[in-house]
C-alpha positions as CSV (number, residue, x, y, z in Angstrom):
1,M,-148.2,30.7,50.9
2,S,-145.4,32.2,52.4
3,K,-142.9,32.9,51.3
4,E,-139.3,32.9,53.5
5,S,-136.6,34.9,52.8
6,T,-133.5,34.1,52.0
7,A,-131.5,37.3,53.0
8,P,-128.9,36.4,55.3
9,Q,-129.4,37.7,58.6
10,A,-127.3,40.4,60.0
11,A,-125.2,39.6,63.5
12,K,-126.2,41.6,66.4
13,A,-124.2,42.0,69.5
14,A,-125.8,40.9,72.3
15,P,-126.5,43.9,74.8
16,P,-123.4,45.1,77.2
17,N,-123.5,44.3,80.3
18,K,-123.2,46.2,83.4
19,H,-120.3,47.1,83.2
20,Q,-119.7,47.5,79.9
21,L,-122.4,50.1,79.3
22,A,-120.5,51.8,82.6
23,L,-117.7,52.1,80.6
24,M,-119.6,53.1,77.7
25,I,-121.8,55.6,79.4
26,W,-118.6,57.4,81.7
27,L,-117.0,57.2,78.2
28,A,-120.1,59.2,76.9
29,V,-120.9,61.7,80.4
30,F,-116.6,62.4,80.9
31,P,-116.2,64.4,77.8
32,T,-119.7,66.1,77.1
33,L,-119.2,67.8,80.6
34,T,-115.8,69.0,80.2
35,V,-116.5,70.2,76.9
36,I,-120.1,71.7,77.8
37,N,-117.4,73.2,81.1
38,L,-115.3,74.1,78.7
39,A,-117.5,76.0,76.7
40,F,-119.6,77.6,79.1
41,G,-118.0,77.7,82.4
42,D,-117.5,81.2,83.2
43,W,-121.5,81.7,82.1
44,L,-121.8,78.1,84.7
45,G,-119.8,79.4,87.3
46,M,-121.4,82.3,88.3
47,L,-125.2,80.5,88.7
48,P,-125.6,78.6,91.6
49,P,-125.2,75.2,92.5
50,L,-127.7,73.8,92.3
51,L,-129.2,75.7,89.2
52,R,-125.8,74.8,87.7
53,T,-126.2,71.5,88.0
54,F,-129.7,71.0,86.7
55,V,-128.5,73.4,83.4
56,L,-125.5,70.7,82.9
57,A,-127.8,67.6,83.5
58,T,-130.5,69.5,80.8
59,V,-127.4,69.7,78.4
60,A,-125.9,66.8,78.6
61,V,-128.4,64.6,79.3
62,P,-129.7,64.4,75.5
63,I,-126.5,65.0,74.0
64,V,-125.2,61.7,75.9
65,I,-128.9,59.7,75.1
66,Y,-129.3,61.0,71.8
67,G,-125.8,61.8,70.1
68,I,-122.8,59.6,71.6
69,M,-124.6,56.4,72.5
70,P,-126.3,55.1,70.0
71,Q,-122.4,55.4,68.3
72,L,-121.1,53.5,71.0
73,H,-123.3,51.7,70.9
74,R,-122.3,50.7,67.3
75,L,-119.0,50.7,67.8
76,R,-119.5,48.0,69.9
77,G,-120.7,45.7,67.8
78,R,-118.5,46.3,65.2
79,L,-116.2,45.5,67.6
80,L,-117.5,42.6,68.5
81,I,-118.4,41.2,65.1
82,R,-114.5,41.7,63.8
83,A,-113.8,40.2,67.4
84,A,-115.9,37.1,66.6
85,R,-115.1,36.8,62.9
86,R,-111.4,36.5,64.3
């Protein structure tokens, strides 16, 4: 015999559309690059442009992908669920 779960399923938001995702990425990338530039601007300014871009991307991408985007996805989900309850 199989037991069916009686626990209520958590409501999940649909994946963001391309416009929402673009906004979320911008909200994650712009402040990250701003903080990195403010913190390391003098040091980065001494590097050639190609190397400076490589360093910025190498530092910023993991911060955005593993740190900020999951938080933004959770926040978006909470906002959508809250809006659906109204």
